[in-house]
C-alpha positions as CSV (number, residue, x, y, z in Angstrom):
1,M,18.3,73.0,-27.2
2,K,20.0,75.7,-25.3
3,K,18.7,74.4,-22.0
4,L,19.8,70.9,-22.9
5,L,23.3,72.1,-23.7
6,T,23.5,74.0,-20.4
7,A,22.5,70.9,-18.5
8,V,25.1,68.8,-20.3
9,V,27.8,71.3,-19.5
10,F,26.8,71.5,-15.9
11,L,26.9,67.7,-15.7
12,L,30.4,67.5,-17.1
13,I,31.6,70.2,-14.7
14,S,30.1,68.4,-11.8
15,T,31.6,65.1,-12.9
16,A,35.1,66.7,-13.2
17,L,34.8,68.2,-9.8
18,F,33.8,64.9,-8.3
19,A,36.7,63.1,-10.0
20,Q,39.2,65.5,-8.5
21,S,37.8,65.4,-5.0
22,N,40.2,64.7,-2.1
23,D,39.0,63.7,1.4
24,S,41.0,64.3,4.5
25,K,40.0,63.9,8.1
26,V,42.3,64.7,11.1
27,N,41.2,64.2,14.7
28,Q,43.7,65.1,17.5
29,T,43.3,65.0,21.2
30,G,46.1,66.0,23.6
31,A,49.1,68.3,23.5
32,E,52.1,68.7,21.1
33,Q,50.6,66.5,18.4
34,K,51.2,67.3,14.8
35,A,49.5,66.0,11.6
36,T,50.4,67.1,8.0
37,V,48.4,65.9,5.0
38,D,49.3,66.7,1.4
39,Q,47.2,65.2,-1.4
40,T,47.5,65.7,-5.1
41,G,45.4,63.8,-7.7
42,N,41.9,62.3,-7.7
43,L,39.9,60.6,-5.0
44,N,42.7,60.5,-2.4
45,V,41.4,59.8,1.1
46,S,43.5,60.4,4.3
47,T,42.3,59.8,7.8
48,V,44.6,60.6,10.8
49,D,43.3,60.0,14.4
50,Q,45.7,60.7,17.3
51,Y,45.1,60.5,21.0
52,A,47.5,61.1,23.9
53,E,47.2,61.4,27.6
54,A,49.6,63.5,29.7
55,S,51.3,62.1,32.7
56,S,54.1,63.0,35.2
57,Y,56.5,62.5,32.3
58,G,54.8,65.0,30.1
59,P,52.4,64.7,27.2
60,G,52.6,61.9,24.7
61,K,54.0,63.3,21.5
62,Q,52.8,62.0,18.2
63,T,53.5,63.1,14.6
64,A,51.7,61.8,11.5
65,T,52.6,62.9,7.9
66,V,50.6,61.7,4.9
67,T,51.6,62.6,1.3
68,Q,49.7,61.1,-1.6
69,V,50.2,61.8,-5.3
70,G,48.1,60.0,-7.9
71,T,44.7,58.5,-8.1
72,S,42.6,56.6,-5.6
73,N,45.2,56.5,-2.8
74,L,44.0,55.7,0.7
75,A,46.0,56.2,3.9
76,D,44.8,55.5,7.4
77,V,46.9,56.5,10.4
78,D,45.7,55.8,14.0
79,Q,48.0,56.6,17.0
80,N,46.9,56.0,20.6
81,Q,49.2,56.5,23.6
82,T,47.9,56.6,27.1
83,G,48.9,56.1,30.7
84,G,52.3,54.9,31.9
85,G,54.8,57.6,31.2
86,G,58.3,57.8,29.8
87,K,56.8,58.6,26.5
88,T,58.7,60.1,23.6
89,E,57.6,61.1,20.1
90,N,55.8,58.6,17.9
91,T,56.1,59.0,14.2
92,A,53.9,57.6,11.4
93,L,54.6,58.5,7.8
94,V,52.8,57.4,4.6
95,D,54.1,58.5,1.2
96,Q,52.3,57.2,-1.8
97,N,52.9,57.9,-5.5
98,G,50.9,56.0,-8.0
99,T,47.4,54.6,-8.4
100,N,45.1,52.7,-6.1
101,N,47.7,52.4,-3.3
102,K,46.5,51.7,0.2
103,A,48.3,52.1,3.5
104,Y,47.1,51.4,7.1
105,Q,49.1,52.3,10.2
106,T,48.1,51.7,13.9
107,E,50.1,52.5,17.0
108,N,49.3,51.9,20.6
109,A,52.0,52.2,23.3
110,P,50.8,52.1,26.9
111,S,52.7,51.3,30.1
112,S,55.8,53.5,29.7
113,N,56.5,52.1,26.2
114,S,57.7,54.7,23.7
115,G,59.6,55.5,20.5
116,Q,57.5,53.8,17.9
117,H,58.2,54.7,14.2
118,V,56.0,53.3,11.4
119,T,56.8,54.3,7.9
120,A,55.3,53.2,4.6
121,I,56.5,54.5,1.2
122,Q,54.8,53.1,-1.9
123,D,55.6,54.1,-5.4
124,G,53.7,52.2,-8.1
125,I,50.3,50.8,-8.6
126,D,48.0,48.8,-6.3
127,N,50.6,48.3,-3.5
128,L,49.2,47.6,-0.1
129,S,50.9,48.0,3.3
130,T,49.5,47.2,6.7
131,Q,51.4,48.1,9.9
132,T,50.3,47.5,13.4
133,I,52.1,48.2,16.7
134,N,50.4,47.4,20.0
135,G,52.7,48.1,22.9
136,G,56.5,48.2,22.6
137,Y,59.7,50.0,23.2
138,T,61.9,51.6,20.5
139,D,59.9,49.9,17.7
140,N,60.6,50.8,14.1
141,F,58.7,49.3,11.2
142,L,59.5,50.4,7.6
143,V,57.9,49.3,4.3
144,D,59.2,50.6,1.0
145,Q,57.5,49.2,-2.1
146,K,58.1,50.0,-5.7
147,G,56.3,48.2,-8.6
148,T,52.8,46.8,-8.9
149,A,50.5,44.9,-6.6
150,N,53.0,44.3,-3.8
151,T,51.6,43.5,-0.3
152,A,53.4,44.0,3.0
153,T,52.1,43.3,6.5
154,Q,53.9,44.1,9.7
155,T,52.6,43.3,13.2
156,G,54.2,43.8,16.5
157,T,52.6,43.0,19.9
158,G,54.2,43.4,23.3
159,V,57.5,44.0,21.7
160,T,60.8,45.8,22.7
161,H,63.8,46.9,20.7
162,N,62.3,45.8,17.5
163,T,63.2,46.8,14.0
164,A,61.4,45.3,11.0
165,K,62.1,46.3,7.4
166,I,60.4,45.3,4.2
167,Y,61.7,46.3,0.7
168,Q,59.9,45.1,-2.3
169,D,60.7,46.1,-5.9
170,G,58.8,44.2,-8.5
171,T,55.3,42.8,-9.0
172,D,52.9,40.7,-6.9
173,N,55.4,40.1,-4.1
174,T,54.1,39.3,-0.6
175,A,56.0,39.9,2.7
176,T,54.7,39.3,6.2
177,Q,56.5,40.1,9.5
178,T,55.0,39.1,12.9
179,L,57.0,40.1,16.0
180,A,55.9,39.2,19.5
181,G,57.6,39.0,23.0
182,S,60.7,41.0,23.7
183,N,64.1,41.9,22.2
184,N,63.5,40.9,18.6
185,G,66.0,42.9,16.7
186,Y,67.8,44.0,19.8
187,Y,71.3,45.4,19.1
188,G,73.0,42.8,21.3
189,G,72.0,39.9,19.2
190,I,74.4,37.5,17.4
191,Y,74.0,39.3,14.1
192,A,72.4,42.6,15.2
193,G,73.0,44.4,11.9
194,E,70.1,42.8,10.1
195,R,67.4,43.1,12.8
196,I,64.5,41.4,10.9
197,L,64.7,42.3,7.2
198,I,62.8,41.2,4.0
199,D,64.1,42.3,0.7
200,Q,62.5,41.0,-2.5
201,F,63.2,41.8,-6.1
202,G,61.2,40.1,-8.8
203,E,57.7,38.8,-9.2
204,R,55.4,36.6,-7.1
205,N,57.9,36.1,-4.3
206,I,56.6,35.2,-0.9
207,A,58.5,35.8,2.4
208,T,57.3,35.3,5.9
209,Q,59.0,36.0,9.2
210,V,57.5,35.1,12.6
211,F,59.7,35.7,15.7
212,T,58.9,35.5,19.4
213,G,61.6,36.7,21.8
214,Y,62.0,36.8,25.5
215,G,64.5,37.9,28.1
216,S,66.7,41.0,28.1
217,S,69.9,41.9,26.2
218,H,69.3,39.0,23.9
219,G,68.1,39.7,20.3
220,N,66.6,37.8,17.5
221,S,67.5,38.9,14.0
222,A,66.9,37.6,10.4
223,D,67.4,38.4,6.8
224,I,65.5,37.2,3.7
225,Q,66.6,38.3,0.2
226,Q,64.8,36.9,-2.9
227,I,66.0,37.8,-6.4
228,G,64.0,36.2,-9.1
229,D,60.5,34.9,-9.4
230,D,58.2,32.6,-7.5
231,N,60.5,32.1,-4.6
232,T,59.2,31.2,-1.1
233,A,61.0,31.8,2.2
234,T,59.7,31.2,5.7
235,Q,61.6,31.9,9.0
236,N,60.1,31.0,12.4
237,G,62.0,31.8,15.6
238,D,61.0,31.4,19.2
239,G,63.7,32.1,21.8
240,R,66.6,34.5,22.1
241,N,69.8,35.2,20.1
242,I,68.2,33.4,17.1
243,Y,69.5,34.3,13.6
244,A,68.3,33.2,10.2
245,D,69.8,34.4,6.9
246,F,68.4,33.4,3.5
247,V,69.5,34.4,0.0
248,Q,67.6,33.1,-3.0
249,D,68.7,34.0,-6.5
250,G,66.7,32.2,-9.2
251,N,63.2,30.9,-9.6
252,D,60.9,28.6,-7.7
253,N,63.3,28.1,-4.8
254,N,61.9,27.2,-1.3
255,A,63.7,27.8,2.0
256,S,62.3,27.5,5.5
257,S,63.6,27.4,9.1
258,I,62.1,26.6,12.4
259,Q,64.3,27.7,15.4
260,T,63.5,27.4,19.1
261,G,65.8,27.8,22.1
262,E,68.9,30.0,22.3
263,A,71.9,31.0,20.1
264,Q,70.7,29.2,17.0
265,Q,72.1,30.1,13.6
266,V,71.0,29.1,10.1
267,F,72.3,30.2,6.7
268,V,70.7,29.2,3.4
269,D,72.0,30.3,0.0
270,Q,70.1,29.2,-3.1
271,I,71.4,30.0,-6.5
272,G,69.5,28.4,-9.4
273,D,65.9,27.1,-9.8
274,K,63.6,24.7,-7.8
275,N,66.0,24.2,-4.9
276,Q,64.6,23.3,-1.5
277,A,66.1,23.7,2.0
278,V,64.5,23.0,5.4
279,V,66.2,23.5,8.8
280,W,64.9,22.6,12.2
281,Q,66.8,23.7,15.3
282,D,66.0,23.4,19.1
283,H,67.8,23.7,22.4
284,E,71.1,25.7,22.2
285,G,74.0,26.7,20.1
286,N,73.2,24.8,16.8
287,F,74.6,26.0,13.5
288,A,73.4,25.1,10.0
289,D,74.8,26.3,6.7
290,V,73.2,25.2,3.4
291,N,74.5,26.2,0.0
292,Q,72.7,25.2,-3.1
293,N,73.9,26.1,-6.6
294,G,72.0,24.2,-9.2
295,Y,68.6,22.9,-10.1
296,S,66.1,20.9,-8.0
297,D,68.6,20.2,-5.2
298,K,67.2,19.3,-1.8
299,A,68.7,19.7,1.7
300,F,67.2,18.9,5.1
301,V,68.9,19.6,8.5
302,N,67.3,18.4,11.7
303,Q,68.9,19.7,14.9
304,K,65.9,19.5,17.1
305,Y,67.2,17.2,19.8
306,G,70.7,18.3,20.6
307,S,73.0,21.3,21.3
308,N,76.1,22.8,19.8
309,N,75.8,20.7,16.6
310,T,77.2,21.9,13.3
311,A,75.8,20.9,9.9
312,I,77.3,22.2,6.6
313,L,75.8,21.0,3.3
314,N,77.1,22.2,0.0
315,Q,75.3,21.2,-3.2
316,A,77.1,22.6,-6.2
317,G,77.8,22.1,-9.9
318,A,80.2,19.9,-11.8
319,T,82.9,20.3,-14.4
320,G,82.4,18.0,-17.4
321,G,85.0,16.7,-19.9
322,N,84.7,19.9,-21.9
323,T,85.7,21.9,-18.8
324,H,82.4,23.8,-18.9
325,Y,80.7,24.3,-15.6
326,H,77.3,22.7,-15.2
327,P,74.9,23.4,-12.3
328,G,74.2,20.6,-9.9
329,T,70.9,18.8,-10.4
330,N,68.7,16.6,-8.2
331,N,71.2,16.3,-5.3
332,Y,69.7,15.2,-2.0
333,A,71.2,15.7,1.5
334,K,69.7,15.0,4.9
335,A,71.5,15.5,8.2
336,F,70.1,14.5,11.6
337,Q,71.8,15.5,14.8
338,S,70.4,14.7,18.2
339,G,73.5,14.6,20.3
340,H,76.0,17.3,21.3
341,D,79.0,18.9,19.6
342,N,78.7,16.9,16.5
343,V,79.9,18.1,13.1
344,V,78.8,17.0,9.6
345,T,80.1,18.4,6.4
346,G,78.5,17.3,3.1
347,N,79.7,18.3,-0.3
348,Q,77.8,17.2,-3.4
349,E,78.9,18.1,-6.9
350,G,77.2,17.2,-10.1
351,Y,74.0,15.1,-10.6
352,N,71.8,12.9,-8.6
353,N,73.9,12.4,-5.4
354,G,72.2,11.2,-2.2
355,L,73.6,11.6,1.3
356,I,71.9,10.6,4.6
357,T,73.7,11.2,7.9
358,S,72.7,10.6,11.5
359,Q,74.6,11.6,14.6
360,Q,73.2,10.7,18.0
361,G,76.3,10.7,20.2
362,T,78.9,13.3,21.2
363,N,81.8,14.9,19.4
364,G,81.2,12.9,16.3
365,E,82.5,14.0,12.9
366,I,81.3,13.1,9.4
367,T,82.9,14.4,6.3
368,A,81.4,13.3,3.0
369,T,82.2,14.3,-0.6
370,Q,80.2,13.1,-3.6
371,V,81.1,13.9,-7.2
372,S,79.2,12.8,-10.3
373,N,79.7,14.5,-13.7
374,N,77.4,12.1,-15.5
375,S,73.9,13.6,-15.9
376,V,72.6,10.3,-17.3
377,F,73.2,7.2,-15.1
378,D,72.3,3.6,-15.5
379,H,69.7,2.5,-12.9
380,N,70.3,-1.1,-13.8
381,L,73.8,-1.2,-12.4
382,L,72.9,-1.1,-8.7
383,P,69.1,-0.6,-8.5
384,G,67.4,0.4,-5.3
385,W,68.3,4.0,-4.5
386,G,68.1,5.9,-7.8
387,Y,71.2,8.1,-7.4
388,N,74.5,8.3,-9.1
389,N,76.2,8.2,-5.7
390,Y,74.5,7.3,-2.5
391,A,75.7,7.1,1.1
392,E,74.1,6.3,4.5
393,L,76.4,7.3,7.4
394,N,75.3,6.7,11.0
395,Q,77.0,7.5,14.3
396,K,74.8,5.9,17.0
397,G,75.7,6.9,20.5
398,G,79.2,7.0,21.9
399,D,81.9,9.7,21.7
400,G,84.5,11.0,19.3
401,S,83.9,8.8,16.3
402,Q,85.0,10.0,12.8
403,M,83.8,9.0,9.4
404,T,85.3,10.2,6.0
405,L,83.6,9.4,2.7
406,S,84.6,10.2,-0.9
407,Q,82.6,9.0,-3.9
408,T,83.5,9.9,-7.5
409,G,81.7,8.3,-10.3
410,T,78.3,6.7,-10.9
411,D,76.0,4.3,-9.0
412,N,78.3,3.9,-6.0
413,Y,76.9,3.0,-2.6
414,A,78.6,3.5,0.8
415,G,77.2,2.6,4.2
416,S,78.6,3.1,7.7
417,L,77.5,2.4,11.2
418,Q,79.5,3.5,14.2
419,D,78.1,2.5,17.6
420,G,80.5,3.2,20.5
421,N,83.5,5.4,21.1
422,L,86.4,6.6,19.1
423,H,85.8,4.7,15.9
424,I,87.6,5.8,12.7
425,G,86.2,4.9,9.3
426,T,87.2,5.8,5.7
427,I,85.5,4.8,2.5
428,T,86.9,6.0,-0.9
429,Q,85.1,5.0,-4.1
430,T,86.3,5.9,-7.6
431,G,84.5,4.5,-10.6
432,D,81.1,2.9,-11.2
433,A,78.8,0.6,-9.3
434,N,81.0,0.0,-6.2
435,Y,79.6,-1.2,-2.9
436,G,81.2,-0.7,0.5
437,T,80.0,-0.8,4.1
438,I,81.7,-0.5,7.5
439,T,80.0,-1.6,10.7
440,S,81.9,-0.8,14.0
441,V,80.4,-1.8,17.4
442,G,82.3,-1.2,20.6
443,D,85.3,1.0,21.1
444,G,88.3,2.1,19.1
445,H,87.8,0.4,15.8
446,I,89.5,1.5,12.6
447,G,88.2,0.5,9.2
448,S,89.1,1.6,5.7
449,I,87.8,0.7,2.2
450,T,89.4,1.9,-1.1
451,Q,87.7,0.9,-4.3
452,T,88.9,1.9,-7.8
453,G,87.2,0.8,-11.0
454,G,83.8,-0.8,-11.3
455,M,81.6,-3.4,-9.6
456,N,83.8,-3.8,-6.5
457,E,82.2,-5.0,-3.2
458,A,83.7,-4.7,0.3
459,V,82.1,-5.3,3.7
460,I,83.8,-4.7,7.0
461,T,82.3,-5.7,10.4
462,Q,84.0,-4.9,13.7
463,S,82.9,-5.5,17.3
464,N,84.4,-6.0,20.8
């Protein structure tokens, strides 16, 4: 019995010692390298591997610091800097506080590239961060995660002047940043203050940024902020001086942008739930601003085939008879611009408004306002489009045409076609189930329709 008790005690002591075991491995080759590892808790594992080769510019300086507090934390830091020259101090920092956190960091800066800084701070449970830099100049990646089961991935290849930041505070958020080329986040960009940023607060949000830059003294920059749950945001940029700014406050919102070329700007603000916004930009100098405040609003901007075009789409709420504010619901707006220096401004307030615009000429201007305070509308009044107010406005070729639309009520339809130069069109509808169209072909036509009441119909056709 005594021998059995002694064996049990020995087994318990051995188990306790095993549960408290920390594992740290540091391998350094070169001069002026520094590694600091501080681990507290159970089963923490830290591996630091640094290698540097001296040159005429002096040795490659690398610093790695790992601090882990908790249980089952794992940190892996690998820095490799050889050849070239002009090297300054690389810094990789991992600070983890919680349980089952994992952090991976890799740096490689050959060919005179220097100044990489990779930092990952995780406070919570089951957070995972992966950071990889292969070549670059003045790179700076930062991940700060608080909460549970957040995942952050940052990758930079062949990059210069890059700064990528990820902040996540919540649960099950996923953020991915991929930077390639040159001058992403360069201070000389249009909006250099952001310099590629993802900030998420809530649960199950997904944010993705992919930017490829080129040239010198031209920077790409972006910003994604998601407040709420189950939001999705994607930003893709290929060019220089590209900027994308998203703000999502609510649940189940979706925003995406695809930008190529130079000096492109896109802004998307979504407040509410289940809103969707998509923006395409190509060539040079296009501007898109989408503001959604409501429920299940949809906005699409296509600026792929022109330059210096401006699209502003506002989808907001409505004020009912009791003066209470109601969020907009099921509004739909689509803007297509393939010419140059065109401007479209669309304002939708209330419920179930539909707006389609197309500009294929030069210096065209479309201004459209749709207001519907009725959340329940009669599809039998004017069937065929399924909206309270619906408009199709088309400027086909030509130069300097203007179109102004105002719809207030239910089941109104307005259509406009301007083909040529210097046309001016105005359609104003107030009431229910009004129908009005203006077709202008040639040059210099002026057409105006004003409808008040219900079931009015007007058709204007002009040509020369």
